N, C-alpha and C positions, 0 to 999 in steps of 0.2 A: 538556585540549584533545583528547587522543586519543579520549576517550569521546564527545566531541561530534562529531568527524569520523566515528566509527563509527556513531553514531546517524543522522547525516545520510545516510551511505551506505546504511544499512538502509531509511530512508525512500525514498530514490531507487530502491532495488531493489524495494521493495514497489510503488511507483508503476509501474515498468516491467513488473513481473509482472502487475499488473491490466490495464494497457494491452495486453499481449501476449495475455492470456486474452480480452479483449474483441475484439481483432482476429481471433482464431480462431473466434469465435462466428458462426453463420450470420446472414445479412443480416436475416432476419425477426426473429430474437431481438434483434439490436442495435437495430432500429427499435422494438421493444416495450419496451425498457428505458429508463426516464427517465434524463436526465443526472445527476440527483441520486443515483441508485443507484451509479453509477460513482464519483462524488466521495466518497460516503459510504464505499465500500469502501476507497478510498485512505486516507481519514482513519482508519478503524478499524485498518488494517494499520500505518499510521504510529504510531498510539498504542500498539499492542501492541509494536512494535519499541522505542519510546522507554521503555516501562515495563520492558522487559527490561534496558535499559541502566541505568536509574536504580535498579532494585532491587539491594540489596547481595547479594553472593555468599553462598551458604550454606556 
């Protein structure tokens, strides 16, 4: 259960990081980016975080 909570926390952190970076971008760049790019970045970061949690320690 602890690992699940940590994985969810990492996904939330990745989501907030991406939103923060997007908020700092200039208006012209935000308008040029399709919404799918932002959603895709959140999914990729979440998948990478989940993979680290599932992978057994070395």
